[in-house]
C-alpha positions as CSV (number, residue, x, y, z in Angstrom):
1,T,12.5,-2.6,-6.9
2,R,15.5,-3.1,-4.2
3,N,13.1,-2.6,-1.2
4,V,11.1,-5.8,-2.2
5,L,11.6,-7.5,-5.5
6,Q,15.6,-7.5,-4.5
7,K,14.4,-7.9,-0.5
8,E,12.0,-11.2,-1.5
9,L,14.4,-13.2,-4.2
10,F,17.7,-11.8,-2.2
11,G,16.5,-11.4,1.4
12,T,18.1,-8.2,1.7
13,S,18.0,-4.5,0.5
14,A,21.2,-4.1,1.1
15,G,23.4,-5.3,-2.0
16,K,26.4,-4.9,-0.5
17,D,25.7,-7.0,2.1
18,E,26.7,-10.9,1.5
19,Q,26.1,-12.9,4.2
20,A,22.5,-11.5,3.7
21,L,21.7,-12.5,0.3
22,G,20.7,-15.8,0.0
23,T,18.2,-15.8,2.6
24,G,15.4,-14.9,0.4
25,T,13.2,-16.8,-2.1
26,I,16.8,-17.8,-4.1
27,P,19.4,-20.1,-2.1
28,Q,22.9,-18.7,-1.1
29,D,24.3,-21.8,-3.7
30,C,22.3,-20.8,-6.6
31,I,23.7,-17.4,-6.4
32,N,26.7,-16.6,-8.7
33,F,28.5,-14.0,-6.2
34,D,31.3,-12.8,-9.3
35,T,29.0,-12.0,-11.6
36,I,26.8,-9.7,-9.2
37,V,26.6,-5.7,-10.5
38,R,25.9,-3.4,-8.2
39,D,24.7,0.1,-8.3
40,G,25.3,0.7,-4.4
41,N,23.0,-1.4,-2.6
42,R,20.9,-2.4,-5.6
43,I,21.8,-4.7,-7.6
44,I,21.3,-5.1,-11.0
45,E,22.4,-8.3,-12.6
46,C,22.9,-11.4,-10.9
47,Q,23.5,-15.1,-12.4
48,I,22.0,-17.6,-10.9
49,K,22.6,-21.4,-11.3
50,H,19.9,-23.2,-13.1
51,Y,18.8,-26.7,-12.6
52,D,16.4,-29.0,-14.8
53,K,13.7,-30.9,-13.4
54,N,16.4,-34.2,-12.8
55,G,18.3,-31.8,-10.4
56,E,21.4,-31.3,-12.7
57,F,22.7,-28.3,-13.6
58,D,22.1,-27.1,-16.7
59,G,23.9,-23.3,-16.7
60,H,22.9,-19.8,-15.2
61,T,19.9,-17.8,-15.5
62,I,20.4,-13.8,-15.7
63,L,18.3,-12.5,-13.3
64,Q,18.0,-8.2,-13.8
65,F,16.2,-6.1,-12.0
66,K,14.7,-2.7,-14.0
67,S,12.4,0.1,-12.5
68,T,9.1,1.3,-14.6
69,Q,10.8,4.8,-14.1
70,Q,13.0,3.8,-17.0
71,G,9.8,3.2,-19.5
72,E,8.9,0.4,-21.9
73,H,11.9,1.8,-24.2
74,V,14.3,-0.3,-22.0
75,L,13.1,-3.7,-22.4
76,M,13.0,-3.4,-25.9
77,G,14.9,-6.2,-28.3
78,A,15.5,-8.3,-24.7
79,T,14.2,-11.9,-25.2
80,V,13.1,-13.1,-21.8
81,D,11.4,-15.8,-20.4
82,Y,9.8,-14.6,-17.0
83,I,8.9,-10.6,-16.5
84,W,7.5,-9.9,-12.5
85,L,6.2,-6.9,-12.5
86,D,5.6,-5.6,-8.2
87,E,2.8,-2.9,-8.6
88,E,1.4,-0.5,-11.4
89,D,3.0,2.5,-13.1
90,P,0.9,5.2,-12.6
91,F,1.5,6.3,-16.1
92,K,2.0,3.9,-17.9
93,S,1.4,0.9,-17.0
94,I,-0.4,-1.0,-19.8
95,E,2.3,0.3,-22.1
96,I,5.0,-1.4,-20.1
97,Y,2.9,-4.8,-19.9
98,S,2.4,-5.1,-23.5
99,Q,6.0,-4.6,-23.4
100,C,7.1,-7.2,-21.2
101,V,4.8,-9.9,-23.1
102,T,5.9,-9.0,-26.3
103,R,9.2,-9.8,-24.4
104,T,7.9,-13.3,-23.4
105,A,6.2,-14.2,-27.3
106,T,8.8,-15.7,-28.5
107,T,10.1,-18.2,-25.0
108,G,6.6,-18.9,-24.3
109,G,7.4,-17.4,-20.9
110,L,4.9,-15.5,-18.5
111,V,5.0,-12.2,-17.1
112,T,3.0,-12.1,-13.4
113,I,1.6,-8.8,-11.8
114,T,1.5,-8.3,-7.9
115,A,-0.2,-5.2,-6.9
116,T,-3.3,-3.2,-5.2
117,P,-5.2,-1.3,-7.6
118,E,-4.2,2.5,-6.0
119,N,-5.0,3.6,-9.0
120,G,-8.1,2.8,-9.1
121,L,-9.9,0.9,-12.6
122,T,-7.1,1.4,-15.2
123,K,-6.8,0.2,-18.6
124,L,-4.4,-2.7,-17.4
125,V,-6.6,-3.7,-14.4
126,D,-9.5,-3.5,-16.4
127,L,-7.7,-5.5,-18.8
128,F,-7.4,-8.2,-16.6
129,M,-10.6,-8.1,-14.7
130,K,-13.0,-8.3,-17.8
131,N,-10.7,-11.1,-19.3
132,K,-12.9,-14.2,-20.3
133,D,-11.6,-15.9,-22.8
134,G,-9.4,-17.6,-20.2
135,M,-5.9,-16.4,-21.7
136,L,-4.9,-14.1,-18.8
137,Y,-5.5,-15.4,-14.9
138,F,-6.4,-13.2,-12.4
139,Q,-6.6,-13.7,-8.7
140,N,-8.3,-11.2,-6.6
141,A,-6.5,-11.7,-3.0
142,T,-7.8,-9.9,0.2
143,W,-7.3,-9.9,3.7
144,D,-8.9,-13.3,4.3
145,D,-6.3,-14.7,2.4
146,A,-3.4,-13.6,4.8
147,P,-3.6,-15.0,8.0
148,H,-0.8,-13.4,10.0
149,L,-3.6,-10.6,9.9
150,S,-5.9,-11.0,13.1
151,E,-9.1,-9.4,13.5
152,E,-7.5,-7.0,15.9
153,D,-5.3,-6.1,13.5
154,K,-7.7,-5.3,10.7
155,K,-9.9,-3.3,12.8
156,K,-6.9,-1.7,13.9
157,L,-5.5,-1.3,10.5
158,L,-9.3,-0.1,9.0
159,A,-9.2,2.6,11.8
160,S,-5.7,4.4,9.9
161,I,-7.7,4.1,6.5
162,P,-10.0,6.3,4.9
163,E,-13.6,4.8,4.5
164,W,-13.6,5.2,0.7
165,Q,-10.3,3.4,0.0
166,H,-11.3,-0.1,2.6
167,E,-12.8,-2.1,-0.1
168,M,-9.4,-1.6,-2.1
169,R,-7.6,-2.2,0.7
170,T,-9.2,-5.4,2.5
171,R,-10.6,-7.1,-1.2
172,G,-8.6,-5.7,-4.0
173,I,-11.1,-3.7,-5.5
174,P,-10.2,-0.8,-7.4
175,T,-11.3,2.5,-6.3
176,M,-13.2,4.3,-9.2
177,G,-12.1,8.3,-10.4
178,E,-9.3,9.8,-8.5
179,G,-10.9,9.9,-5.1
180,L,-14.7,9.8,-3.9
181,I,-16.6,13.4,-3.4
182,Y,-18.0,11.6,-0.3
183,D,-16.4,10.1,2.5
184,V,-19.0,7.0,2.9
185,A,-18.7,3.3,2.2
186,E,-20.5,2.5,-1.0
187,S,-22.1,-0.2,0.8
188,G,-23.9,2.1,2.9
189,I,-25.6,3.9,-0.2
190,I,-26.8,1.0,-2.7
191,C,-29.3,-0.8,-2.8
192,D,-31.2,-3.4,-5.0
193,P,-32.7,-2.7,-8.0
194,I,-36.6,-1.4,-7.1
195,Q,-39.1,0.3,-9.2
196,I,-39.0,3.3,-8.6
197,P,-42.8,5.2,-8.1
198,N,-43.7,7.7,-10.4
199,H,-43.9,10.5,-7.3
200,W,-40.6,10.2,-6.0
201,R,-39.1,13.0,-6.2
202,R,-35.6,13.3,-9.2
203,C,-32.6,15.3,-8.8
204,A,-30.2,15.3,-11.6
205,A,-26.6,16.2,-11.3
206,V,-23.6,17.1,-13.8
207,D,-19.9,16.1,-13.3
208,I,-18.2,18.9,-15.8
209,G,-14.5,16.9,-16.1
210,I,-11.6,18.0,-15.9
211,N,-9.5,15.8,-17.5
212,H,-11.9,12.6,-17.8
213,P,-15.7,13.2,-19.8
214,T,-18.5,14.4,-18.2
215,A,-21.1,12.8,-16.6
216,V,-25.0,13.5,-16.1
């Protein structure tokens, strides 16, 4: 919350450094410094000057920072215009997202999620990837969308990342399960569908799931 969201919006993860506050997305002259509520270097709440489409000041927007570790209940009863979730909670992401959507329902607000699918194909990731009615917007970002990464940089990074994580890291494609058994990329062991000859030997296997369904 402090090292990513606060730093991006205010320009610093050090909430006590008022010289650095305002070097991020929010201009310094829009920050109402008298209203900042802090917990050490972490900003909890602040009022931001708001301007209409004609550039006229029309009041303040209340900006609050919360952690997903506080759970979805911390949002109950709130009426919010915009929520930005950075990364996915490993345990309750779908519950937290549902609560966020409810909080923006009466305002016609928006919920944005920026995340690498570190936790695999969760219910939340699956919800967005399989949406076909256009009500949810899904944008897949890859390393090719990051112009600051040179080809040499990409090679060095990939050399330090397990091969089974390559597609998740480089293309944003969620890993399946809790980690692959064999340390090879799926692209190296799959082929286009073919008619399997009857004389080919067949192998049957079973995976007795400990905390997931059995697969055969």
